[in-house]
C-alpha positions in Angstrom: 3.3 34.1 3.8 1.4 31.0 4.8 0.2 28.5 2.1 -2.3 25.6 1.8 -1.1 22.3 0.5 -2.9 19.0 0.0 -1.8 15.5 0.2 -3.6 12.7 -1.8 -2.9 9.0 -2.2 -4.2 5.8 -3.8 -2.9 2.4 -2.8 -1.6 1.2 -6.2 -0.4 2.5 -9.6 -3.5 1.1 -11.3 -5.8 3.5 -9.3 -6.7 7.0 -10.5 -6.0 10.2 -8.5 -8.2 12.4 -10.7 -11.2 12.5 -8.4 -9.1 13.5 -5.4 -7.2 16.1 -7.5 -10.5 17.6 -8.6 -11.9 17.8 -5.1 -8.8 19.6 -3.9 -9.0 22.1 -6.8 -12.6 22.8 -5.9 -11.4 24.0 -2.5 -9.2 26.5 -4.4 -5.8 24.7 -4.2 -3.3 25.2 -6.9 -2.1 22.0 -8.6 1.5 22.9 -7.7 0.6 22.5 -4.0 -1.1 19.1 -4.4 1.4 16.4 -3.4 0.5 12.8 -4.4 1.6 9.2 -4.0 0.5 5.9 -5.7 1.6 3.6 -2.9 0.3 1.6 0.0 0.0 3.2 3.3 2.1 0.5 4.9 5.3 2.5 4.4 5.7 6.1 5.6 8.7 6.6 3.3 6.5 7.8 0.4 8.1 10.4 -1.8 5.1 12.7 -2.2 4.3 12.6 1.5 8.0 13.3 2.5 8.2 16.3 0.0 4.9 17.7 1.4 6.2 17.5 5.0 9.4 19.2 4.0 7.5 22.0 2.4 5.4 22.7 5.5 6.1 25.8 7.5 4.6 27.4 10.6 1.1 28.7 9.8 0.6 26.5 6.7 -2.5 24.4 6.2 -2.5 20.7 5.2 -5.7 19.4 3.6 -6.3 15.6 3.4 -9.4 13.7 2.2 -9.5 11.2 5.2 -7.5 10.5 8.3 -6.0 7.3 6.9 -4.1 9.3 4.3 -1.7 10.3 7.1 -0.7 6.9 8.4 -1.4 3.2 8.4 -2.3 2.7 12.1 -3.4 4.7 15.1 0.2 5.1 16.5 1.5 6.4 13.2 -1.4 8.7 12.6 -1.0 10.3 16.1 2.7 10.6 15.6 2.4 12.4 12.2 -0.4 14.6 13.5 1.8 15.6 16.4 4.8 16.4 14.2 2.8 18.5 11.7 0.7 20.5 14.2 3.1 20.8 17.1 6.6 20.4 15.8 6.1 22.2 12.4 3.4 24.5 13.6 1.1 23.8 10.7 -2.7 23.2 10.7 -4.5 20.1 9.4 -8.0 19.9 7.8 -9.6 16.5 7.2 -12.4 16.8 4.6 -14.3 13.7 5.6 -14.3 14.7 9.3 -15.0 18.5 9.8 -14.3 18.1 13.6 -10.7 17.4 12.7 -9.8 21.0 11.6 -7.1 22.6 13.7 -7.8 26.0 12.2 -11.1 25.9 14.2 -9.7 24.4 17.4 -8.7 27.5 19.3 -11.0 26.8 22.2 -9.5 24.4 24.9 -12.7 22.3 25.2 -13.0 22.0 21.3 -9.3 20.9 21.1 -9.9 18.3 23.8 -12.9 16.8 22.1 -11.1 16.9 18.7 -8.1 15.0 20.1 -10.4 12.3 21.4 -12.1 12.0 18.0 -8.7 11.8 16.3 -7.7 8.9 18.5 -11.0 7.1 18.0 -10.9 7.6 14.2 -7.2 6.5 14.0 -8.0 3.3 15.9 -11.1 2.6 13.7 -9.0 3.2 10.6 -6.3 0.8 11.8 -9.0 -1.9 12.6 -10.7 -1.5 9.2 -7.4 -2.0 7.4 -6.7 -5.1 9.5 -10.1 -6.5 8.6 -9.5 -5.9 4.9 -6.2 -7.7 5.1 -7.8 -10.6 7.0 -10.7 -10.8 4.4 -8.1 -10.9 1.6 -6.1 -13.7 3.3 -9.2 -15.7 3.9 -10.2 -15.3 0.3 -6.8 -16.5 -0.9 -7.0 -19.5 1.4 -10.5 -20.3 0.2 -9.5 -20.1 -3.4 -6.4 -22.3 -2.8 -8.7 -24.9 -1.0 -10.8 -25.0 -4.1 -7.8 -25.6 -6.2 -8.0 -22.3 -7.9 -4.6 -21.0 -9.0 -3.9 -17.3 -8.1 -1.6 -15.1 -10.1 -0.3 -15.8 -13.6 -1.3 -19.0 -15.3 1.3 -21.7 -14.7 3.3 -22.6 -17.8 3.4 -26.3 -18.4 6.4 -28.2 -19.7 5.8 -28.8 -23.4 5.9 -32.4 -24.8 9.1 -31.8 -26.8 11.0 -30.5 -23.7 12.7 -33.9 -22.9 14.0 -34.3 -26.5 15.3 -30.7 -26.6 16.7 -31.1 -23.1 18.8 -34.1 -24.2 20.1 -32.2 -27.2 21.0 -29.2 -25.0 22.8 -31.3 -22.4 24.7 -33.0 -25.2 25.8 -29.6 -26.6 23.8 -30.0 -29.9 21.7 -26.9 -29.3 22.3 -23.7 -27.4 20.2 -22.6 -24.4 18.9 -19.6 -26.4 17.7 -21.9 -29.2 16.1 -24.2 -26.6 14.2 -21.2 -25.0 13.1 -19.9 -28.3 11.7 -23.3 -29.4 9.7 -23.8 -26.2 8.8 -20.0 -26.1 10.1 -19.4 -22.6 11.9 -16.5 -20.9 15.2 -17.0 -19.3 13.7 -17.2 -15.8 10.9 -19.6 -16.8 13.3 -21.8 -18.8 15.7 -22.5 -15.9 12.8 -23.0 -13.5 11.3 -25.7 -15.9 14.7 -27.2 -16.3 15.0 -27.5 -12.5 11.5 -29.1 -12.3 12.3 -31.5 -15.1 15.5 -32.6 -13.5 13.8 -33.1 -10.2 11.2 -35.3 -11.8 14.0 -37.4 -13.4 15.7 -37.9 -10.0 12.4 -38.9 -8.5 11.6 -41.2 -11.3 
């Protein structure tokens, strides 16, 4: 007996899947048939997506919100579409684009038109993603040009560091005590030691 499954995805763990889950439930899908990922579309080796593909059998229907849920670029989208519809024999329905519904494409002309639409949308999706990445890179470059530090605030070397450093080097205090006094993690501590020793060699 054929079944209907859904695949939903957001790009990061901070984003919420609730809205997409609710939308799929409104279409009558059971939650056990809703596969999900919280991961970027740059990698096809997503656990939820791979489990979803393995569950598909001939005559099943896959429902996705938009075409970019399937792949990151036009080549990938076309490849996945081909595998699901031809190799696995399942149907695909894209909610945001009613024309991309293989359950309705039984007429040769309709199928031809839909294939063209698929290729165009896959290309547009790829270009849109490229533009987003370009704008992000430009924003980071502009912020750096203004001297704005991105990411975590940089931890400065405290004023007592040189004294404690000498004591540590002379074996008067342990590294653990040194770290605790300057309130640094292991990684930050040894990074600051390296920076401090470099400044001494320059001086």
